[in-house]
N, C-alpha and C positions, 0 to 999 in steps of 0.2 A: 622507478620505475609506478609503475599508476596502481591505483585503489578501487577497486570496484564493489558498492555495497549494496547488495537487493532486499528493499525488506517484504517479504510474501506473506500469504496468510499464515504459514506452517510453522515460519520461519525466516530467518537474516543469512544471508552470506553473502561470503567474504571472497576476495579472488586480488592476488595480487600477478597483473601481469607487466613482463620486461619488458621494455621498449620494442626492441622485436617480435615482442606478440607473445610470448610465450607463456604462460602459465606458470608461474613464480611456486606459489604456495595459498593454500586457499584453507578457507574453516565456517563452519557454521553452530549457529546456537537456533533449538527450537524457542515459539511462542507457548504462552502458555497455551492449554485449548479456547476451542470458539466459544465465548458465553450466550447461552443458546433461551433465556428466563423462559420463555414463550415458543411453538411452534412457528419456525416461520423470521426469527429472528436473529440476530449474526453482530457480536458486537465481540471488541477487542478491547485492553486496553493500552493505550499507545507509549505510556513507560514501559511497558513491558519490551514495545518495538526498540524505544532506544536501549532498555537493557540487552539487549540480545545482539545488536547494532555491536554494544562495546564487549562484548563478551564475545563475538565472532572473529572483531578486529583486531583485541587483544592475544584470544588463541592463537591467529594467523601471525603478529608477530612476534608474540615468544614459544611460539613453539618451533618453528621455522628461524629465529636468533638475527632478527631481519632490524637494522638501525630504521627509525620510523624516519631520518630524516631523508632519506633514500627517495621517498614518495613523492613522484611532481605533481598529484595530481588525482582526483577524486570525484571517481562517476559514481552518480546514488540513483537508485531505481526502487518503486515500492509497488506495493500492490494497487489494483485497480480502486479506483473510484469507493473513498473510506470518507468519512462526516467525521474531522475532529473539533469539535466546540475548544474555545479558548477564553478564558475571563482576560480582563484587560491589562492582564500582565501576561502572557503567553501558557498560562497555566493551563493545563488538562481539566475541563468541565465533567463530564465525565466519560462513559469507556464510548473510543468510535463504533459504529457505525460500518458498518465492514459492505466492501461490494456482494455480500449473497446474503444478506440481510431480506427479508420479502416483503417487511409491514407496510411499506404507503400504496398497497393492490389497488385497497378502495381511497388514493387520493389520484392513483393513473389513471383508473374505474369512472371517474366522476371526471377528468379533465377530456378523457375522451368524449363522453357524454354531451359535454358543455361544452365547447371546443370541436368535436369533434375528429377523428382519425387523422385520416390527410391535410384537412387543414392544422391542424397541430405540427404535423412532418413541414407544411412549406413555408408555420413562424420561424417554428426551432428547427430543422432539420433531426429533430428524435419523435419519437413516438414517448410517448411515459410510458417507462419500465419501475417496477416492481425491484428490480436487480440495475445494474450496471446499464449505463443509457449503449446502446445501440454508433456502429459507427456514422456520422453523419450523411446525409445525401444529396448533402450542396457543395461537399467536396471542402 
């Protein structure tokens, strides 16, 4: 069997799929609400993602009486474009800025003024956006 784990903005989901592609079991765990100290800010604690992942996986296994030794592969997906800052030991330094955080608008405006919108796209294949980057124009 194959285990899939998706860490989303609102929660983490785990699904177990058979070799034939049939869903055998699933479970999920919600995350703590998005923290927004100021308007436009959006942060989450990566430790909460880890807690939710463990909860969803354990729930999937325990509720369905599944032996973890039957899992042959694990696939992971996660929410878009977050910034998780770690120290030299790999420990989380602060809450992660997640994809919907908008506090970089002044820096985006500055880049567009100094470099120019079109030139920035030529150089980076993306405009400067305060939220998640758009698909690359350069493929």
